[in-house]
N, C-alpha and C positions, 0 to 999 in steps of 0.2 A: 813454535805452536797457535794458531790461530783462536780468537774468540772463540769459533763455534766447537772448535775441537775443543778447547778446554771447558766450555759449556755442556758439552755431550758425556764429557767425562765426571764432570758434577752428579748433573743427573743421573749416570747412572750408578755411581754411588748412592743417593737417595733412595735410587730403584730398592738397589741392593739392603738398605735400613729398614724399609717401610717394609719390603718380605720378611726380614730378621721379626721384625715386632709381630705381624702376623701369626710366625711360625710359633715365638716363644705363648703368644694366647692359643693356640690351636692345641699346643704339646703342655697347657698347663704350668711353665714354668714362671710365667706372668698373669697375674689375674688385674683384673678392672683397678680393683685397690692400690696393689702396686702400681699401675700405669700413673695413677696421681701422683704419688708418690715422686717417681721420675719427673715429671711435669713439674712441682714445687722445686726439688734440684735444681732441674735446668732454669725457669726463670728466675729464679731467687739467687743463684751460686753461678751455673755453669756461666748463662747466657751474659750476665753482668762480668765477670772476671774474664770471658773471651774480646769484648768489645775494649774493656780496661786495657788487659796487656798488647792487645796488637797494635790499637795505638799508640802506647808509649812506645812500644819497641821500634815502632816505621812512621813515626810522624814528627817533622821538627817545626821550630814556630812559622819560619817563611812558606811552607806549604798549607799550614794551618791558614792563616792569613789569606792566603792565594784563593783557598776554597772557598768564602763565605758567602759565595754569590750561590751556593747550591741553599741556602736557607732561602731564598728568592725562588728560587726553582723549585723548590718542594713545595712551597705553598702554594707555587700556582697550578704544581701537577694537582693536591688536594683539593681545591676550589673546581678543579676540571673535572676530577672525578666524580664529586660529590655533585656537580650539574646534570652528569650523565646517572648517575644513580637516579638523580630525580626525576629522569624524565623516562632511562626505560623502565623504572617501578610501574609506573603508570601505565607503560604500554602494556606490560605482563599481569596488568590490574591487580596489583596486588594491593592488599589494606592491611591497618593495625598493625599488630606486632612482625608480622612477613617483610613488610612495605619496612617498615624502621630498619631490621636486620640486614634485607638484600640492599639497601645502600649502605648500611657499616660496612659488608660483606664486598661490595665494589670498589668503596675508599680505602679501607685497610688490607694490605697486602703482605706476605709471610717474608718480609727483608729480614730478622730478626734469623731466623731456623734455615732459611734459602737462600734469599739476597748476601746475604754475609761472605759465604764460604764459596760462592759464585763470584762475587764481584771481587772479593779479596785473592782467590786464584786468577783473576784476567790481571788485576792490578796489584801485584804484590806490594808493592813499595806506596803509592795512597791510597788503595780500596777501601784500609779500613779506616782514615779518616773521613773520605767522602761520606763513609753511612756514620757515622760519629756525628758527622755535622747534618745530616737529612734526620737521624735519630731526634735531633734537637725536637723540632718539628711533626714529626713521626709521633713523639712523648705528648707532645702539648694540644697536639689535635685526637691521640686516641685517648684522653684523660679528659676531655672537654667536650667535645664533638660525640667521641663512641660512646660515652657515657651516657651521653641522650638518645644515640640511636640503640644500643643496646637494650635502653632499660622499656618495660612494657611500655603502649603507647600511650593509654591511660593514665599510669604516674605522673608524677613531678617529680621523680626520684633523680631523672635525668639532670640536674643539675648541676654545676663545676663547683667541684671540693678540690681546693689549690692544694692540699696536704695528699692528694691523690699523685700528684706529679713528684713528690717525693718516694723514689723506688729505688729497687737495686740496679735497674740499668739507668736510669739518670745522674744516681750517685757513680756509678760506676765510669760516667762521661764528663762528669765536674772534676773528678777527680783526676782522670786522666788529661783535661785539657791544663788543670792547673800544673802536672807533671811536665810538660810538652812547652808549658809558657815560662816556667821556672828552669827549665832546663834537666830535671830530677831522674836521676837512672839511678834504676832499682838492682839491690847485689843481686849476679848472677845466681845465688841459689833461690829465690824467692820468684826472680824472672823467669826461670826455667819451671818452676814446680807451678806457677799459675799459667805459664804457656800450657802444660802437660793437662790442667784442670780445664780451662778454657776450651781445650780441643775436644773434648767429650760433649760439647751443645749442641752440633746437629746430628752428632750418629743418635744420642740420649732422644733427641726430639722428634728425627723421623721415625725411631724404633715406636717411641709413644703413637706416633700418629697411625701407625702400621698396626700398633695391638687394638688401638679403638676401633681402628677399620674392623677388625675381624671382632669387635665387641657389637658391632650395629648392625642392621638389614639392608647390607649395601642395595639391594635390588629395591628398596621404597624407594631411594633417592636418587640413583640414576634415571630414575625416569620422569623427575621434576624437571620444567624444561627452563624454569629460571635460572637453575644451576649453571646452566650453557649459556644464557644470556650473559651471565656475570663473565663466563669464558672468552667470551666472541669480545663481548666491549670493555674488560677491564685489561683482560688479557693478551690481544690481538690488536682491536681498531685503536684504543684510544694508545696505546705504545708507540704505535706506529707514527700516528699523527705528533705526538710528542716529539718523538725522535725529528720530524719532520721539520718542527716548530722549534724547539731547539738550535738547528740548523742554522736560525736566521740568527741567531747572537752570540758575539765574541768570546763563548767558552772555551776550554779546552778540552779534548776529542776524548779526556779520560772520563769527563765530568758529564761531557755532554752520553756517552756510552752508561752511564753508570746511571742517571738519574733515568734515562729511556728503559734498563732494564730493572731498577726498582719498582717501576710502576707497572710491571708486566708480570709480577709474582701472583702463584693463586692466594686465596684467601688467609687470611693473620688468623694464629689458633688462638689469639687470644680474645677475638671475637665470641666464642663458643664460651668460651670459659665467664667472658663480663655478662652472658648470655642468662648464664645459668644463674651465675650470683643473684642478680639481680630480678629473676625469675620471669623471665621472658621466655622465648621456645628454644633453648639451645641445640635441640635437636636439628629445628632447622637449620643452623646455623653449622651445624658439624657434617649436615647435606654437601653443604654448598664447599666447605673444605673438603670433604671426600672428592665431589667432584673435579673441584678447580685443580685440584693437586693432582688428580689421573692425568687430567687436560693438559695442564705443565709440561707435562714430559714429552708433549708434542709441541705444544705453542713456544715455547721457550726456544727450543733448537728454532723453530719456525721465523720467531719476529729478531730472533738475533742475525740469521741468514740475511733476513729484508732487510736491517739496517746494514749491513758489509755492502750489500745491494745497492742500498739506495748511497751508501758511502760519506 
């Protein structure tokens, strides 16, 4: 089964989960309040457990050390996206909080809830390792640059707080790496239980997004041109350019594809949560998540096909 076919299957499941979330809200099985409970469960338990157990079960010490080039690749990816976000934000004549949030949406992609299932389906043996190493840079950028960009432009609250780097996801990554490096194996019953808990992360995250989409004024957001700029720049142009540039370096083909796909993900859901927490315009960020997530149904297969054509 080729990469494009696997990706289409994963996107089909994402669409089913999102539609399920919409239906559950429309039928009043879920409410906005219960959606927030689901969000906390996913972020604080299901996602960290998924990262931990998939890394422990699928990674050896040799493959771990051979994948450390991802750190440099991820850093270069964020630098490129940050530059493009700043330039395109000026083109759209954005100012203040909207300019800050626009840049955050260009930089941070939904690797956790969409990238992980896609990449681990394409590369079941090493995909989770690559994402775990990538997440080291991802979390560092999120809790430094991300805090600044999602804070109101006139405030100084965007200063880096090192304690924010200690969260369930980073703890899961550290524990997983310790298990990999020391060769620790979990008891079968614990391993199975964690696998089942981690498997709930993506379905619940997508159901949550569908529910949120059902609670907002969709027509209001789909008319905003800024969001389509994000979709074009972040999810089409940059991934293709990044894929071509990575081809000039001696890196394994699976890392090459993994990093290019990671750069093509729609806006990270944490952006809206951080914007709301800091008092910035969370609704503007939610609109970006809505439009880019819907656009990804087309853009992800398209860029994957282009990657295969470029070869």
